[in-house]
C-alpha positions as CSV (number, residue, x, y, z in Angstrom):
1,X,-58.7,122.4,11.9
2,X,-55.7,124.4,10.7
3,X,-54.0,123.8,14.0
4,X,-54.4,120.0,13.6
5,X,-53.1,120.2,10.1
6,X,-50.0,122.1,11.2
7,X,-49.5,119.6,14.1
8,X,-49.8,116.7,11.7
9,X,-47.3,118.3,9.4
10,X,-44.9,118.9,12.3
11,X,-45.3,115.3,13.5
12,X,-44.5,114.0,9.9
13,X,-41.5,116.3,9.7
14,X,-40.2,114.9,13.1
15,X,-40.8,111.4,12.0
16,X,-38.9,111.9,8.7
17,X,-36.0,113.6,10.6
18,X,-35.8,110.7,13.0
19,X,-36.0,108.2,10.2
20,X,-33.1,109.9,8.3
21,X,-30.8,109.1,11.3
22,X,-31.5,105.3,11.2
23,X,-29.2,103.3,8.9
24,X,-28.7,99.6,9.0
25,X,-25.2,98.6,9.7
26,X,-23.7,96.9,6.6
27,X,-20.8,94.5,6.5
28,X,-17.3,95.9,6.0
29,X,-14.7,95.1,3.4
30,X,-11.8,92.7,4.2
31,X,-8.7,94.6,5.4
32,X,-5.1,93.4,5.3
33,X,-4.9,93.2,9.1
34,X,-7.7,91.3,10.9
35,X,-7.7,92.0,14.6
36,X,-7.9,88.6,16.4
37,X,-8.6,85.3,14.9
38,X,-10.7,85.1,11.7
39,X,-14.0,83.4,12.3
40,X,-13.2,80.0,10.8
41,X,-13.7,76.7,12.5
42,X,-10.1,75.8,11.8
43,X,-8.6,79.0,13.3
44,X,-10.6,79.9,16.4
45,X,-9.4,78.5,19.8
46,X,-10.4,74.9,20.5
47,X,-10.8,73.9,24.1
48,X,-12.7,70.7,23.4
49,X,-11.3,67.2,23.9
50,X,-9.4,65.9,20.8
51,X,-11.2,62.5,21.0
52,X,-14.5,64.0,19.9
53,X,-15.9,66.1,17.1
54,X,-19.5,67.1,17.9
55,X,-21.9,69.2,15.8
56,X,-25.5,70.1,16.6
57,X,-27.9,71.5,13.9
58,X,-31.0,73.3,15.3
59,X,-34.0,73.3,13.0
60,X,-36.4,76.1,12.2
61,X,-39.9,76.3,13.7
62,X,-40.1,79.5,15.7
63,X,-40.1,79.4,19.4
64,X,-41.1,75.8,19.5
65,X,-37.8,74.9,17.9
66,X,-35.9,77.3,20.1
67,X,-37.4,75.7,23.2
68,X,-37.0,72.1,22.0
69,X,-33.3,72.8,21.1
70,X,-32.6,74.4,24.4
71,X,-34.0,71.2,26.1
72,X,-31.5,69.2,24.1
73,X,-28.7,71.3,25.4
74,X,-29.9,70.8,29.0
75,X,-29.6,67.0,28.5
76,X,-26.1,67.3,27.0
77,X,-25.2,69.4,30.0
78,X,-26.3,66.6,32.4
79,X,-24.0,64.1,30.7
80,X,-20.4,64.2,31.9
81,X,-17.2,62.5,30.7
82,X,-13.5,62.4,31.5
83,X,-10.9,62.2,28.8
84,X,-8.1,62.6,31.3
85,X,-8.4,66.3,31.9
86,X,-11.1,66.2,34.6
87,X,-14.8,65.7,34.4
88,X,-16.6,67.9,31.8
89,X,-20.2,68.0,30.6
90,X,-20.9,67.4,27.0
91,X,-21.9,71.0,26.3
92,X,-18.2,71.7,26.8
93,X,-17.3,69.2,24.1
94,X,-19.5,70.7,21.2
95,X,-17.4,71.9,18.3
96,X,-20.1,73.3,16.0
97,X,-23.7,74.6,16.3
98,X,-25.7,75.5,13.3
99,X,-29.2,77.0,13.4
100,X,-31.9,78.1,11.0
101,X,-34.8,80.4,11.7
102,X,-36.1,79.7,15.2
103,X,-33.2,77.3,15.8
104,X,-30.7,80.1,15.2
105,X,-31.8,81.8,18.5
106,X,-30.7,78.9,20.6
107,X,-27.6,78.1,18.5
108,X,-26.3,81.7,18.6
109,X,-27.2,82.3,22.2
110,X,-25.4,79.2,23.3
111,X,-22.3,80.0,21.2
112,X,-22.1,83.5,22.9
113,X,-23.3,82.9,26.4
114,X,-22.1,79.3,27.1
115,X,-23.0,78.4,30.8
116,X,-24.7,81.6,31.5
117,X,-27.4,80.6,28.9
118,X,-28.8,78.1,31.4
119,X,-29.5,80.8,34.0
120,X,-31.2,83.3,31.7
121,X,-32.5,82.0,28.4
122,X,-35.9,80.7,29.4
123,X,-37.2,83.7,31.2
124,X,-35.4,86.4,29.2
125,X,-36.1,85.1,25.7
126,X,-38.1,81.9,25.3
127,X,-41.0,83.3,27.4
128,X,-40.6,86.8,26.0
129,X,-43.5,88.0,23.8
130,X,-41.9,88.7,20.4
131,X,-45.3,88.9,18.7
132,X,-45.9,92.1,20.6
133,X,-42.8,93.5,19.0
134,X,-44.1,92.6,15.6
135,X,-47.5,94.1,16.2
136,X,-45.9,97.3,17.5
137,X,-43.7,97.4,14.4
138,X,-46.8,97.6,12.2
139,X,-49.3,99.4,14.4
140,X,-47.3,102.0,16.4
141,X,-46.6,105.2,14.4
142,X,-43.4,105.9,16.3
143,X,-41.9,102.6,15.0
144,X,-42.8,103.3,11.3
145,X,-39.3,104.3,10.3
146,X,-39.3,101.5,7.8
147,X,-42.1,103.2,5.9
148,X,-40.1,106.3,5.1
149,X,-36.5,105.3,5.3
150,X,-35.0,103.1,2.5
151,X,-32.0,102.4,4.8
152,X,-34.1,100.8,7.5
153,X,-36.4,97.8,7.0
154,X,-38.7,95.8,9.3
155,X,-36.1,93.1,9.8
156,X,-33.5,95.8,10.7
157,X,-35.9,96.8,13.5
158,X,-36.2,93.1,14.6
159,X,-32.4,92.8,14.6
160,X,-32.4,95.7,17.1
161,X,-34.9,93.8,19.3
162,X,-32.9,90.6,19.2
163,X,-29.7,92.5,20.0
164,X,-31.4,94.1,23.1
165,X,-32.7,90.7,24.3
166,X,-29.8,88.4,23.6
167,X,-26.6,89.8,22.2
168,X,-26.0,93.2,23.8
169,X,-24.1,94.5,20.8
170,X,-21.8,91.4,20.5
171,X,-20.1,90.9,17.1
172,X,-18.6,87.9,15.4
173,X,-15.1,89.0,16.5
174,X,-16.1,88.3,20.1
175,X,-17.2,84.8,19.1
176,X,-13.8,84.3,17.4
177,X,-12.0,85.0,20.7
178,X,-14.3,82.8,22.7
179,X,-13.5,79.8,20.4
180,X,-15.5,76.7,19.9
181,X,-18.3,75.9,19.4
182,X,-18.2,77.5,16.0
183,X,-21.6,79.1,15.1
184,X,-23.1,78.7,11.7
185,X,-26.3,80.8,11.3
186,X,-28.0,79.9,8.1
187,X,-30.1,82.2,5.9
188,X,-31.3,81.9,2.3
189,X,-29.8,84.0,-0.5
190,X,-32.7,85.5,-2.5
191,X,-30.9,85.5,-5.8
192,X,-29.2,82.1,-5.7
193,X,-32.0,80.3,-3.7
194,X,-29.2,78.6,-1.7
195,X,-28.2,78.5,2.0
196,X,-26.0,81.3,3.1
197,X,-23.9,80.4,6.2
198,X,-22.5,83.3,8.2
199,X,-18.8,82.6,8.7
200,X,-15.5,84.0,7.3
201,X,-15.3,81.2,4.7
202,X,-18.5,82.5,3.1
203,X,-17.6,86.1,3.7
204,X,-14.4,85.5,1.7
205,X,-16.6,85.2,-1.3
206,X,-17.8,88.8,-0.6
207,X,-14.3,90.1,0.2
208,X,-15.8,91.1,3.6
209,X,-14.8,90.8,7.2
210,X,-17.4,89.1,9.4
211,X,-15.7,89.9,12.7
212,X,-17.3,93.4,12.8
213,X,-20.8,92.2,12.0
214,X,-23.3,92.1,14.8
215,X,-24.6,88.6,15.6
216,X,-28.1,89.9,15.8
217,X,-28.1,90.8,12.1
218,X,-27.3,87.2,11.1
219,X,-30.1,85.9,13.4
220,X,-32.5,88.4,11.9
221,X,-31.6,87.3,8.4
222,X,-32.2,83.7,9.4
223,X,-35.6,84.6,10.8
224,X,-36.6,86.9,7.9
225,X,-40.0,85.4,7.0
226,X,-40.8,86.6,3.5
227,X,-43.4,89.5,3.2
228,X,-43.6,89.9,6.9
229,X,-40.0,91.1,7.2
230,X,-37.8,92.8,4.7
231,X,-34.5,91.1,3.7
232,X,-31.2,91.7,5.5
233,X,-28.8,93.0,2.9
234,X,-25.1,92.8,2.6
235,X,-22.5,94.5,0.4
236,X,-20.5,92.3,-2.0
237,X,-17.0,93.9,-2.3
238,X,-15.7,91.3,-4.7
239,X,-16.5,93.6,-7.6
240,X,-13.9,96.2,-6.5
241,X,-10.2,96.2,-6.9
242,X,-9.4,95.0,-3.3
243,X,-5.9,93.8,-2.8
244,X,-6.9,91.6,0.1
245,X,-9.5,89.8,-1.9
246,X,-8.2,86.4,-3.1
247,X,-10.1,83.8,-5.1
248,X,-9.8,80.5,-3.2
249,X,-7.8,78.0,-5.1
250,X,-10.3,75.2,-4.7
251,X,-13.0,77.1,-6.6
252,X,-11.4,76.8,-10.1
253,X,-10.3,73.3,-9.2
254,X,-13.8,72.2,-8.5
255,X,-15.2,74.1,-11.5
256,X,-13.1,71.8,-13.7
257,X,-14.9,68.7,-12.4
258,X,-16.8,67.3,-15.4
259,X,-19.7,65.7,-13.5
260,X,-22.6,68.2,-13.5
261,X,-24.1,66.6,-10.4
262,X,-20.9,66.9,-8.4
263,X,-21.6,68.6,-5.1
264,X,-18.1,70.2,-5.1
265,X,-18.7,71.6,-8.6
266,X,-22.1,72.9,-7.4
267,X,-20.4,74.7,-4.4
268,X,-17.7,76.1,-6.7
269,X,-20.4,77.6,-9.0
270,X,-22.1,79.1,-6.0
271,X,-18.8,80.7,-4.8
272,X,-18.2,82.0,-8.3
273,X,-21.6,83.7,-8.4
274,X,-20.3,86.0,-5.6
275,X,-16.7,86.3,-6.8
276,X,-17.3,87.2,-10.5
277,X,-16.6,90.8,-11.2
278,X,-19.4,93.3,-11.8
279,X,-20.1,97.0,-11.4
280,X,-21.7,96.6,-8.0
281,X,-23.3,93.7,-6.1
282,X,-25.4,93.1,-3.1
283,X,-26.7,90.0,-1.2
284,X,-30.3,89.9,0.0
285,X,-31.1,87.4,2.7
286,X,-34.3,85.9,4.0
287,X,-35.5,83.1,6.2
288,X,-33.1,80.2,6.2
289,X,-36.0,77.7,6.3
290,X,-36.8,78.5,2.7
291,X,-33.7,76.6,1.5
292,X,-33.2,74.1,4.4
293,X,-35.3,74.0,7.6
294,X,-32.9,71.5,9.4
295,X,-29.7,73.6,9.3
296,X,-27.9,70.6,7.8
297,X,-27.2,71.9,4.3
298,X,-25.3,74.8,5.8
299,X,-23.3,72.4,8.0
300,X,-22.5,70.2,5.0
301,X,-21.4,73.3,3.0
302,X,-19.1,74.3,5.9
303,X,-17.5,70.9,6.3
304,X,-17.0,70.0,2.6
305,X,-14.5,72.0,0.5
306,X,-12.5,74.5,2.4
307,X,-11.6,72.1,5.3
308,X,-9.3,70.3,2.8
309,X,-7.2,73.4,2.6
310,X,-6.9,73.8,6.4
311,X,-3.8,72.6,8.2
312,X,-4.8,70.1,10.8
313,X,-2.7,69.2,13.9
314,X,-1.6,65.6,13.2
315,X,-1.2,64.9,16.8
316,X,-4.7,66.0,17.6
317,X,-6.0,64.1,14.6
318,X,-4.5,60.9,15.9
319,X,-6.5,61.2,19.0
320,X,-9.9,61.7,17.2
321,X,-12.2,58.7,17.8
322,X,-15.7,59.9,17.2
323,X,-17.4,62.2,14.7
324,X,-20.9,63.0,15.9
325,X,-23.6,65.1,14.1
326,X,-27.0,65.5,15.8
327,X,-30.0,66.9,13.9
328,X,-32.1,68.7,16.5
329,X,-35.6,68.8,14.9
330,X,-38.2,70.9,16.7
331,X,-40.5,71.3,13.7
332,X,-44.2,70.8,14.0
333,X,-45.5,67.4,12.9
334,X,-47.9,67.0,9.9
335,X,-51.6,67.9,10.5
336,X,-53.1,64.4,10.7
337,X,-56.5,65.8,11.4
338,X,-56.8,66.8,7.7
339,X,-58.1,63.3,7.1
340,X,-61.0,63.9,9.5
341,X,-62.7,66.7,7.5
342,X,-64.6,66.3,4.2
343,X,-63.2,69.5,2.7
344,X,-60.6,72.2,3.5
345,X,-62.3,75.4,4.4
346,X,-59.3,77.3,5.7
347,X,-56.8,78.9,3.4
348,X,-54.3,79.1,6.2
349,X,-54.6,75.3,6.8
350,X,-54.0,74.7,3.1
351,X,-51.0,77.0,3.0
352,X,-49.6,75.2,6.1
353,X,-50.1,71.8,4.6
354,X,-48.5,72.7,1.3
355,X,-45.5,74.4,3.1
356,X,-45.0,71.6,5.5
357,X,-45.2,68.9,2.8
358,X,-42.4,70.6,0.8
359,X,-40.2,71.1,3.9
360,X,-40.8,67.6,5.3
361,X,-39.9,65.8,2.0
362,X,-36.9,68.0,1.3
363,X,-35.9,67.6,4.9
364,X,-36.0,63.8,4.6
365,X,-33.6,63.9,1.7
366,X,-31.3,66.3,3.6
367,X,-31.2,63.8,6.6
368,X,-30.1,61.0,4.3
369,X,-27.4,63.2,2.8
370,X,-26.3,64.4,6.2
371,X,-25.9,60.8,7.5
372,X,-23.8,60.0,4.4
373,X,-21.8,63.1,4.9
374,X,-21.1,62.1,8.5
375,X,-19.7,58.8,7.4
376,X,-17.6,60.3,4.6
377,X,-16.2,62.9,7.0
378,X,-15.1,60.2,9.5
379,X,-13.5,58.2,6.6
380,X,-11.8,61.2,5.2
381,X,-10.3,62.2,8.6
382,X,-9.2,58.6,9.2
383,X,-7.2,58.7,5.9
384,X,-5.7,62.2,6.5
385,X,-1.9,62.1,6.4
386,X,-1.9,58.3,5.9
387,X,0.3,56.3,3.5
388,X,-1.1,55.8,0.0
389,X,-1.2,52.7,-2.2
390,X,-2.3,52.1,-5.8
391,X,-6.0,52.5,-4.7
392,X,-5.4,55.9,-3.0
393,X,-5.0,56.8,0.7
394,X,-5.3,54.0,3.3
395,X,-7.1,54.2,6.6
396,X,-4.6,54.3,9.4
397,X,-6.8,55.2,12.4
398,X,-10.2,54.2,13.6
399,X,-12.8,57.0,13.7
400,X,-16.4,56.1,14.4
401,X,-19.3,58.1,12.8
402,X,-22.5,58.8,14.6
403,X,-25.6,60.5,13.1
404,X,-28.8,61.1,15.1
405,X,-32.1,62.8,14.3
406,X,-33.7,63.9,17.6
407,X,-37.3,64.9,17.4
408,X,-40.7,64.4,19.1
409,X,-40.8,61.0,17.4
410,X,-38.5,59.7,20.2
411,X,-41.4,60.2,22.7
412,X,-44.4,57.9,23.4
413,X,-47.3,58.6,21.1
414,X,-49.7,59.6,23.8
415,X,-51.7,62.7,24.9
416,X,-48.6,64.5,26.0
417,X,-47.0,64.2,22.6
418,X,-50.2,65.1,20.8
419,X,-50.3,68.3,22.9
420,X,-46.7,69.1,21.9
421,X,-47.4,68.5,18.2
422,X,-50.4,70.9,18.4
423,X,-48.2,73.8,19.7
424,X,-48.2,76.4,16.9
425,X,-45.1,77.6,15.1
426,X,-44.5,81.3,15.9
427,X,-42.3,83.8,17.7
428,X,-44.5,83.7,20.8
429,X,-45.9,80.6,22.5
430,X,-47.5,80.1,26.0
431,X,-45.1,79.8,29.0
432,X,-46.5,76.3,29.8
433,X,-45.7,75.2,26.2
434,X,-42.2,76.5,26.5
435,X,-41.6,74.4,29.6
436,X,-43.2,71.3,28.0
437,X,-41.0,71.7,24.9
438,X,-37.8,72.1,26.9
439,X,-38.7,68.9,28.9
440,X,-39.4,67.1,25.6
441,X,-36.1,68.1,24.0
442,X,-34.3,67.0,27.2
443,X,-36.0,63.6,27.2
444,X,-35.8,63.0,23.4
445,X,-32.0,63.0,23.6
446,X,-32.0,60.5,26.4
447,X,-34.5,58.4,24.6
448,X,-32.5,58.0,21.4
449,X,-31.0,54.5,21.3
450,X,-28.0,55.4,19.0
451,X,-27.1,58.4,21.2
452,X,-27.3,56.4,24.4
453,X,-25.0,53.7,22.8
454,X,-22.6,56.4,21.9
455,X,-22.7,58.1,25.3
456,X,-22.0,54.7,26.9
457,X,-18.9,54.3,24.9
458,X,-17.3,57.4,26.3
459,X,-14.8,57.2,29.2
460,X,-16.1,57.5,32.8
461,X,-19.5,58.7,31.5
462,X,-22.3,59.7,33.9
463,X,-25.7,60.3,32.5
464,X,-29.4,60.5,33.7
465,X,-31.6,57.4,33.6
466,X,-33.8,56.5,30.7
467,X,-37.0,58.7,30.8
468,X,-40.3,56.9,31.3
469,X,-41.9,58.6,28.3
470,X,-39.6,57.1,25.6
471,X,-41.4,55.6,22.6
472,X,-38.7,53.3,21.5
473,X,-38.3,51.3,24.7
474,X,-40.7,48.5,25.7
475,X,-40.4,47.2,29.3
476,X,-38.2,44.3,28.2
477,X,-36.0,46.6,26.1
478,X,-35.7,49.0,29.0
479,X,-34.6,46.1,31.3
480,X,-32.0,44.9,28.8
481,X,-30.6,48.4,28.2
482,X,-30.3,49.0,32.0
483,X,-28.4,45.7,32.3
484,X,-26.2,46.6,29.4
485,X,-25.4,50.0,31.0
486,X,-24.7,48.4,34.3
487,X,-22.3,46.0,32.6
488,X,-20.5,48.8,30.9
489,X,-20.1,50.7,34.1
490,X,-18.7,47.6,35.8
491,X,-16.3,47.0,33.0
492,X,-15.0,50.5,33.0
493,X,-14.6,50.4,36.8
494,X,-12.6,47.1,36.4
495,X,-10.3,48.7,33.8
496,X,-9.8,51.7,36.0
497,X,-8.7,49.6,38.9
498,X,-6.0,47.8,36.9
499,X,-2.5,49.3,37.3
């Protein structure tokens, strides 16, 4: 017995010694010299066509959203256009991808891997059993560092797992050099109960440099489901006397807005909550779905205030014709079977219903606001650097706005869709479900009427036919749409033949 006691004590000592060496990597302060471009949408290289501005927002919902969002990307990849620089697929024309919770996996992997994603993502990540990692985190003693070490939490361990699977040590500085699409991973700030978007514009509020931050830590923060995972924490250096820390001019300007319901004033107050001086400060981040499960509020936050300070290339702006924002919604549908039972005998079902109700209703309002924001963004860009009259700036160029919400609702309401809706939200789903969700995301894009109309307006477009599983197309509508597409192709060919 004494031997076993000594052995146990020795094992505990070894565990404690090992734990002492594990420390989560924190964000670093902003230095005078930033190596390479700062990670801002206005400063990173832009190889996309000037005629388009395209943003995709990937919703939360675990692996089901990851797989559905990946399917959407495969459809964009099959659509090609030519703006005079050779034929390109639409994935090469994406300017921004945002992601929250499960959607942050697909958004960040695409931003980093680009074309390589389509060769590796399904087998190496979507079909990987992340639940086994979570069980091991709690059940395997040699992974209990988080029990003894205050500098290492459960989500720090998950960040390590995500890094090994997807990111291989890549930091935001690497994304900055790659250029667009700009990645906006969205988490939730515990203290402010607001979206926190990983990018240099937000890190300016912390007087911190995002280029040295591992991408995996942002993704872990976005997936930090409360209680199951510990928060990802950042240092706020704004409290110190840092010469390179500058309060953005727009903050005080927007704070002076008298309207208490002004979104700009609200954003300025949020920025001030980080910038105000104090003895010391930290930011604790958890699952982004708590504040916005569609990844649209973060996108709105990115596009609203600081873009006005950015210097835009007037020549490029004159070429812009389309602003396109697509909400890629892989969330589970409401549990309609609740009406079939006389009483609710499952606490998990009750929790699920309450949670989904709050998310769905909040999400609906977010969709409405995002659609309005898309229109305002197009109008604002159309008026940039234009003459002014007594009513303000005039519109001197034509820029069309397009907003689409792509979800399972695009597909026929049959047994296949019912099976998709029944797939649980989690970090591991069956391989067959992964394949079904990828196919569903692919078809949902091609089923969306507004998107097909937009695609058809692009020069020399080539795209797959309308899937047979679309909900929105009756036989007569399908025939009319095919005739319209054929007419568009004939008209473009005729224009191309003219000298």
